[in-house]
N, C-alpha and C positions, 0 to 999 in steps of 0.2 A: 044296557049294558051292550059295548059289541063284541059277538060273537064271532070266532075264526075254527073253523072246520077245515079238516083236509082230508077231503074230496075223493083227491086219486092221487100217488106219487107213480112216475113213469121214470125207469132209472135203463141207462145205455152205457155200456162202455163204461160205465164208474165202479173203481175200484174192486175188480174180477167181476164184479157182476154186468155180464153182457146185456140180455133186456129180462126188463123184471116190470110189472106193472099190477100195484097193490088199489083197491079199492075197498073204504073206511067206514066203518059204521059212523054215526056221528055220536053216538053213546062209549063205544069200548071196544076197540081191535086187539087180537093179540094175535103177534106174529112171533112165532117159535122156531126153535132149528140145534143142532147141536154147536158146538165152541166152534164158531172160524164160516161159519155156513153165511155169517152175510146182516145179522140183526144190527148190530150196532152202525154197520156201514150204512143203513138203511135212514138211521137219525142223523149221519155225517152228511150224506145225500142232499137232505131236507135242508139242513142248516148251511152246507155248501152252494144250494141252489137261490137260498135269500141272502146269504149274506158272504161268501167265499171261505167258510171256515167249516173245520170240522167242528165234531162236539168239546174237543179240548182245546176251542178256540185256538188250532194253527189253520194260518191261511196256504192255499196251495202255493205252486211254484217252487221254486228253489229256496230250501230250509225248512219248507212246509211240509202238507203230507200230500202225500203222491194219489190224484187219483185216476191216474194212467194204471190199466190191466195189464201186468207184469208176465212173461214166458218163465218158462223152469229155473231159467237162469238169473232171473230178479232184472230181465231189461225188459223194457216198456215194449210191446207190441205197438206198432206204429201203423200208419194211416188207418187210425180208428178217431170219429167225432165222438165225443166224451159229453153226454147230454143227461140233465133232470131235470123234469117235469111235472108241476105239480097244480093241482087244480083247488082253487081255495071258496069255500064259502065264507064272505064275510058280510054281517049284517045279511044271509038269506041271498047274496047276491055272487053271481060265479065269477072269480078271477085265477086266470092263467098267466102262471111266470115260465119262463124258460132260461135256463143257463148253458150255454152251450162251449167247450174248451176245444179249442180247433190245433191242427198243424198250419203253421206256413212253410211251404217249402220256396227251394229256388227255383229259377227261371235261365234258361237259357245253358249256357258250360255249367253253370250248377244246379240243374234240374237234378233230382232226387239229391241234394242237401235240403238236409229239416235245418230249418234257417233259426225260426223260435215260436211262440204260440201266441192264441189269440183269443177274446172271449168275445161271444156274441150273447145279447140279453131281448129277449123278449117280454111282450106284454098282450096278452089276449091274442096274440098270435103275430103281433104286428111290434118288428123288430124297431130297437130302439139305437138313437145314436152314440151315447156314451153312458158309461158303468154310470156316471152322476142321476143321470136321467133317471136310472133303473134303480140305483140307492134310495133316490126320492121318490119313487112310488111305492118302492119296500117298506120305506121308512111309516108312507102314509099310511098304511094297513097297521105297522106297528112297530114303534124304533126299537134298534135290536138290542141295546139295552134290555129293557122291558123285556123284550121277546123271550130272551135269553133264561130269564127270570121266572120267565110262569110256562117254561117249556121243560125245564130238567130240574127235577126235586133237588138236587145235587147240587145246583151251580150258585143259590144264594148263599147257603150257609159259607160254603167256601170264599166268598166275594172280601177281598181285604175288609177289616173290621169296619175304619172309616166310611167304605163303600155303602158297606149293611146299615152301621147307623143312621146315615144321609141320609138313604131311600125310608127306612124305620122312621124316621124323622118327618118324613115328608109326607108318609101316610097317616100318621097319627096327627099330625096338624101341629102348629107351633104353641108351647108353650112358651111365655113369653118372660123376659126380665124383671118386667114388674109382678108380674103374676108372683113369681118367687121371692121377689126382694121385702114381698107385704108380709112373708114369714119371719124376716126378724129385722130388728132397727140394724145390724151388722150388713146386712145386703141391701138398705138403703143408701148408706154409708158409703159403700162398693160402688154403686150404680153413681153417687154423684160427681166420682172421681174416671168412673172411666167415659164420660161423657165425648161423643163424637170419636168413639171407639169401640171395636170389636171384644168380648170377654178376653179372646184367644190373643190377640192384639197386644191388652192390657197384661194378660198376664205375663208374654216373652216382655212385655219393656219392664215389668218387675222382677224379672228373674236376671233379665238384665242388666237393670240397678242394683241386682245382691249380687251378683260376679262383678260388678266394678266394685263394690265395696269390702267385697273377701280379698279381693286383688289389692288391695291398698290395706287392707289391715297385715296382709302376711309380709306387706313392704315398710310397714312403721316400724316393728321391731331392730330391725336394720339400718334405719334410719337415725335413729334415737342412738344407736350406736355408735355412728360412724361422726354426729354430730359432738357427743361425749368425749370419743378418742382424739377431736379434732380442738377442742377446746384447750388452753394453754392452763399454766398453772398462774395460780391469784399471788403477787408479789404487795410491798407494803406501799399503796399508793398515792397517802399521804407523802412520806419519806420522797418519796421519789420528786415529787410535783417542787420541794422544797429546794432539792437538789437543782432541781430545773430552772428554778427561778435563779436561784445566785449564780449558777452560770450564763442567763440570760445579762443577768447585772455587768457581770465581768466582761464579758461580750461586747457591752455595750460604751464599756471604760476604756477598753481597747480602742474600739470603731471611733471614738472619740479624739482622743490620741493621734489615730492614723490622720483623720482628718483636719486637726492643728497644722500639723507639717505640712499639710499639702496647700494648705493658704498661703506657707509663703513662697511657694511658686506658681501661682494661681494666677497672678498677674502679668509674669514673665510670659507663662504660655499664653495668656491670650494677647497680648501685644505680639508673638511670632504670627497668629492666628489672623490679627486685623492684616499685617503686612504679607501673609498670604493671600487672603482675599486681594488685596490692592494688587499684585503679582499678577493674578488670574485674572481681572479684569481689565490691565493695562496688556496683556497677552492678546484677548478678545476682540480689544479695540485695533491692535498692529493686523491679526489675523482678517478684519473684517478692511484695512486697509490694500491690503497686500489684494485682497480679490476686487474694488474696485480698477486696481489699476492692471490687472492680467485683462478684467474683461472691457478697459476702456481700449487696453493697445491693441486687440482684434476683431473688431465691431464691424468696419467695414471689409473686412477680409473674408471674415463668415458670412455677412449681407450676401454680398456676391456670388458667393460660393451656394448660397442656399439657392439663390435665382437660378444658376447652370444646372442642378439638380433637375428641378422642379421644370429648366425646357427639357431637359431628359426623357425627361418621364412623357412627355407630352412629344415629342418627339417618337418615341417608341409605339404612343398610343396610337399616332395619326396612320405610322407603318402597318399597325397592324390592319387599320379600319382601311387605308389602301391593299393588304392583300386580301383582306375578306370579299372587297368588290372586287378583285380582279377574279376570283373565283368562280363567285355570283356569276359575270360574262360568263366565266367556262363555258358555267351549268347552264343556262340562258341557250348559250349559241347550239347545245348538244341537243336538249330540247327541241328548240326549233327545228333539227336538223330530224331529227326525229318524228316530230309533227306533218314535214314536209314528206318526208317519204312514205307515211301511213296515208298523205292529202292524195298524192301518183298512184299510189295503189287503189283508192276509190276509185280516184277518176276512170283507172282501166276497169274497175269491175261495172262498174255504168255505164260505161259504154258496151262489155259484153253484156249486160242485162237488155239493156234497151235494143241489139240486136236479138234479141230471142226470136226466133217464129214458132206456132204453133205447130206441133207437131202430134198426130191421132198416134193413140197406142194401140198395139193389133190388138185383135178383137173388140174393139171400142164400139163398133155396132154391128155387136154379134148378142143373142139374146145369152144372159152370163148360167141362164140353167138347159137350155138344149142347143146351145152355139147357133143357132137359126139365125141369118143375116136379118137385122130391122127392116121395118116397112122404109118409105124411102121419106114419108113426115116424120116417123120417127129418128131416122139419120139424120133432119136435119135438126131438128128438135135438141137431140144431142149433141149435132155439130155446136148448135148456140151454148147451151149449156158449159160447152168445155171452151168456148171461147173465153166466154164471160169470165170464167176461172180462172183462167189463163191469165187474161188480161187485168183480172182485180190484182191477182198475186205477183203480178210481172211489175204493174202499178206501187203494191208494199212496197216490194222489193227495193226498186228506185227511191219513193221516198226516207225509206229507211238510212240508203244510202249519203241521198241526201244531208239526212239530218246529221248524220257523223262527218260528211265534210262543214258543213256548218260551222259543227263544234271545233271543230279542229281548226277549223281557220281563224274564229274567233280569238283560241288560243294562242293563234302566233300572233295575232296582233297585237296582243293584251303583252306577251314575252318579250317583243321587240318595243313594245313599247317604256316597259321596266328596262331594256336596257341601254336605250335613249339616258334613261333618270340616271343608271346606275353608273354610264359611263361620264354623264355631268358631273355627278356626285364624285368622282375617282380625279376628276379635274381640277375641283376645287381644294380637295385634300393635296393633292400633290402642289398646289400653290400654298397653301400652307406651311407644308412641308418645307419648302422652299424657304419660306420666311422665320417658320423655326430654327433652323439651321445658322439661319444668316445671324440671329438674334445669341446662339451658344457661341458661335465665333469671337462676336466682340465682345461681350464679356471675358472670354477665354482671354482674346489678347489686352484687354483692358484689368485683368484682375489685380487689388490694392495689394499694395507689399507688405506682408505679416515684421508687425514690430516683435525685437522679445522682451517680455514682460516683464523678468529679471531684472537688466539695467537698466528700466523705469524704476522700479523699486526700490532700488539700491543708494537713486541719489534721491529720492521721495521726504522731503523736510519730516514730515508729520510723522512718518515711519522710521526715519532715524531718532526723532524725540521721543520715541515712547521706547524704542529698543534704550536707552541711556538710563529713561524711569525705571526698566525693569534689573536692569545691571545693579543700581541704586539699590532698591529693594530688598534684592535675595543676598547684598552684603548685609543689610543691616539683620538678615536671618542668621548669617554665618554666629554670630553670639552666641555663646554657648550659657542655658538658664543653669541658678543654682541648684545641686544635685540634692536632693532628700534623703537619708537612708530612714528605711520604714520597715527591713526584713523582718527583723525580730521580733518587729507589732504585729506584721503577719502572718509569722509562724503559731504566735499565740494564739493568733484568729483561729486560724484555721484548728487548732488540737481542741479551741472550746466550741468551734462548730462541730467535727465530731461528735466529743461530748453531748453538745445541745441534742445532735437525732437522733442517738443511740438512747437517749433518755426519750423522747417523746417516741420514740419505737416501743422502746418495754412500757410507756404509758398506753399506747395503739391498741394493746395485746387487751386491756383493760373494756374496750369498745367491745373487741372480737367474744369475750367471755360472756360481755352480757346479750351479745347476738345469737350466740350459739344456745346459752340461757332461755333465748325469750325460743328460739326454734325447736328446744328440745319440749317448752313449755306446748309448744303449739301442736306439735305431734303429741303429746298425750292428750290435749284437748281433742284433736281428729278423733282420736283411736276411742274417747267417749260417746262422740256424737257420731261416729260411725256404728260404734255398739249397740247406739239406739236406734238409730235409723236402720241397721240390719234387722235389730228385732222387731221394727213395726213392719218392713217388708215381708219376712216370715209370718208375720202376725196378717197380711194381708193376701197372702201365698196361703195361707191356711183357709181364710174367711174363701177365696175364689174354689177351692179346690170343696170348701163344705158346700158353695153356692151351687158348683157343678151336678155333685151330688144330689142337690134337692133338687135343680133342675129335672135332674139324669128320673129322680125316682117319680115326682108327677109325672113327665114324660113316658116313663115305664107301665106305670097304670094306665096309658092309657093305650099302649105300644101291646102291651100283655093283654088287654081285653078285646084284640081283635084277633085273638090265635084261641085254638079249643085244645090244643095240645102243647105247643112249643111253647119255653117266653124267652126271653132277651135278659138282659143287665149288662149295662155302660160298665164295672167297674170287675177288674178282676185282684182278687186280695196276693198279696207278694209273698214271700217268704220272711221276707224281713218285716211286716206287718205294714208297712207299706200301699197304699192302693191306686193301682194305676187302670187311667179311662179309657174302656176301651168295647168291645160291645162281643158277647159270650152267648151263642141260644144253646139254649138245654132242655131236656123230655125229664119230669118227676128231678131235677138237679143233675144230669147229667150230660157233659156236654155237649155236642153233635158226635164230634171227632171220635167222641171212647163209646155210641152209639152201637147195636148190631145192624146188620144192612136192613130189618126191615122197619125199627123205626124208625131211620135213618130217612127213609123212602118216606113214610107216613109224614113223620116231621115234615120234608120237603112238600107233600101236600098239604098240608097245615099253613102252611109260610103263601104256597102259590095261591090255593084261596082267597088269605089275606089280599094279599098283594092284586088280586082279580076283581076282588070286591072294590078294594080303596079305588082302582083304578077306572075302573067298569069297564073291564076288559077279559076276554076266556079267548086262549088258545090252546093248540092242541098239546097234548102231556104225554112226553117220549120216558117211560120208564123202563129203563135195562134193571137187568135179574128181577126180572118181577116173581120169578119162581120163588124167591127169601121172603114173600110176603104173602102169607095164607088170606090177611083180608083186608084190605083200602080204604082208610076213609072216604067220607063221602066228598065228592069235585063239583066244580060248576063249571070244569071243561073238560073235554074229550080227553080220551085215555086211551095212547097207545102202549102195548106193553112187550116188550122185548124180552121173551122168553126161554131159557136153557133148556133143550130135549133131547131126546135120542134120534130126533128124524134128520137125516142125512142131508136133508134140502129144507128150504124154507118153508114155512107151512103159515096156515093165514085160521084162525079160528070162525068157522060160519057159522053165523048169527040162526039161532030159534031154539025151539021150547025141549029139543031134546034132553033128557038127561046128562045122555052122554056127549061127550068134548066131541066136535064132526070139527076137521081139519081138513081143508083143500091147498094142494102141495100149487106151492106158486112157482 
């Protein structure tokens, strides 16, 4: 078992305690004092050191608990460091933890202004870089959730029921679904249905299906009522069908009479249709003839005009080329002029460099340290060195100048060659332009005359013949076809058609009635099937509840076997007789919230002992209001009692064999 003892606790400027050092025994320590002397603050400081929270799980900082010392007006006293240091024995090895809450003040123009706060963390006197590192070190000793469970008797029973239940199940070990399923055949059937899911997931799915069915069952009566109201009244369908048949026969007779009358003029209309087709064909032939004549009339003129346009395009393109060449010659001349100016400058620089003579700087032949003249031999050496450096630099400058001149001269020659080529190309383009202008002028002067196509059309023999044939055919169309009067028959046909449509509409109501009756029956069948399905789902829900209770009962046997005083139940009886799955802690049947303070403390210690035995750990237990308990049950952990007394300051009970309790002021 991992054993954790609190050996020493130091508080500096923590929640009103200026400076306090407490040495603890490994078994039991009693800290006493009047109300408001700081007993609970000791517990708060220990939890803040470890987790940054107090005994009520509030964090420090804005919105949390205030660790700073306040003055008489309730204002924080500034320029103080707030420090808690604890020395722990972890499996016999000392571990010292420190958390410091410090003020961050402004600098420069903001000096004297409190900007913020920050926290520092130490392990065995070594400052850690981040809170994350510190939290990891604390968690390695004991995680926060378990630490709170085993240091405060009131902590575990006040956790949410689900959290308590999960912890108890973890302590007791798992009762498998298969273990419970072996108790009843219904449980085996339940497990076969939830394959691949948890029981809770299957329970939610079942509830969702049940709700969907219940919602649909609520809607079905309204759907049935709507379908009933929308269903038309039934008629004598056989009589309607007889009447419809008679009307159709009368309609057929009238249509045959109309057809007979129409046949009398059918041949005349066909003849006219044939004549119209011939007229269309003749007009098409005459239109084609007109197009041929118009095309031949202007062929030569159009061809020459097209050639003139092509020449105009070539002339414009050639003129553009000549303009570009002229621009390039101007640019080349400008660049050559610039290069020649640079060459003249380089020649002047070359002569100036070449004429330079060595001039010794002042103090060149004196010691740089003491300014004493150099020896004759040293002067000669220095002169040779200066002359060599001068000649080397002069030679380098002359060569650089020469290289620049060679580069620019080569560029001038290159540009002069390009200028000659561009001028030659320009000369050729000007000759081409003169030739193109000559061709254009010739074609404009010899443009063929355009002919009047309409005059050619009007004297063409074929065009005249086709026009005469069209006129003759149009005369044949003017002969009127014999008139046939079917208006009376058409009126009778329309009346019968309306009667037939009305009868068909009435007969269609029969299908509407059948569909409505079928839909109503489907709704009735759906009600039956949904009620059956609902009953099955309710049965499944009951089986799930019984299965969970059976599993909880098995688990309860294991869980309650871990305790000497308390008992737990996962089922809470409701006023309506139903049962709610929860987690309830009791002592002799009395729920934990209803126990007196003494029994609550011992019940909490019983829970702590079980957790410690299960997890293989022990840690200091802080018992507030210890004076309310005459006798504590034995524990496997270090106990720190916080007791109310009449002492105006905190006191600690000194260990010893004296029958009278001996206290020492802290």
